[in-house]
N, C-alpha and C positions, 0 to 999 in steps of 0.2 A: 553311879553306884546303884543301879536298879535291876529289876528282873531276876533277883536272887543270884547275881553273878559274884557278889562279894559280901563280906560281913566285917563288922568292926571287931578289932582284937582287944581283949582285956589288957589293962595296964600291968597286971601282975605276971603276965607271961614273959618268958625270956625272948627278947626281940633282936632280930638281925634284919634290918630293913635297908634297902638301897635308897640312895638319894633320888628324889623325884626329878624328872626331866620334862620340860614343857616343849612340845613339838607343835609346829604350825603346818596344817594341811595345805594343799594347793588351792583350796577354796577360801583360805584366810582364817578358818576356825582353828582354835588352839585346844590342846588336850594334855592332861598330866598323865605321864606314864612312868613305870619303874624301869630302871636300867638293869636288866637281868642277864647281861652278857657274861658275867662271871659264872653263871650256872652252866654255860655251854662247855666249860672245861670238865665238868663232871658227867655230862651226858654221853652215853655210848651210842654213836650213830648206827642207825639201822637202814638196811637197804630194801627198797620196795620197787623191784623191777616192774616195768609196765607189762601187763598181760598181752598175749598175742591176740590180735583182732579176731582171728578165726575162732579161737577158744571162747572168747567173750561172746561172740555172736551165737555160737553153738549153745552156750548156757542160756542166753537170752531167749533163744527160739523155744526153749522148753519151759519158759516162765509163764505163769498165768497172769501176773500183773507186772507192769513196769512203771516205776515212779521216778521222779526227779528230786534231787535234794540240792539245795544251795550250799556249795562247798564252803563259802565264807561263814555263813551262819551256822553250819553244821558243827563247827568246832565248839561253839558256845553251848551245845546241848550236852556235852560230856563233862562229868564232874571230876575234879582233882581229888587224889587221896589226901588223907590228913597230913602225911609227911610232906607231900608236894605243896600243900597250901602254905605251910610255914616258910617255904622257900620263895613263894610268890606273893610277898607282902609289899605294900606300897604305903608311904606316908603322905598325907595331905594335911591341909591346915586344920581340919576338923577331926583328926585322929589317924590311927593306923588301921588299914584294912588288908584282908587277905582275900585273894580270888577263890571262889568256890568252883568255878567252871574254867575250862581251858580258854586261855586268851591267845590270840595269834600274835606273834609267831612263837611256837613252842617246838623246838626240834625233837624228833623221835616220838611224836605223839602217836598213839594207837587209836 
């Protein structure tokens, strides 16, 4: 719960919180996560077709700078709206927290 990715929720707010799930990674480390699968029924899937290589290279050829961005960490740079934060809460032994930034996976993220 660091880097400004989450904040503690006040006890006087109306709460709807999924039960926590403990997962174990392949390297043996454990992590507490929220089970947000119920949100998938409310999401409207969006389609993002891959661009044609020729069109992409044509656009890149006219660029002055070309940079790289880590696609995994890039998600954590985007903030959630206030309404989305209320849906992305997690309960842990020291309180209830809501995510401030997008956590992977989130379907239909822009």
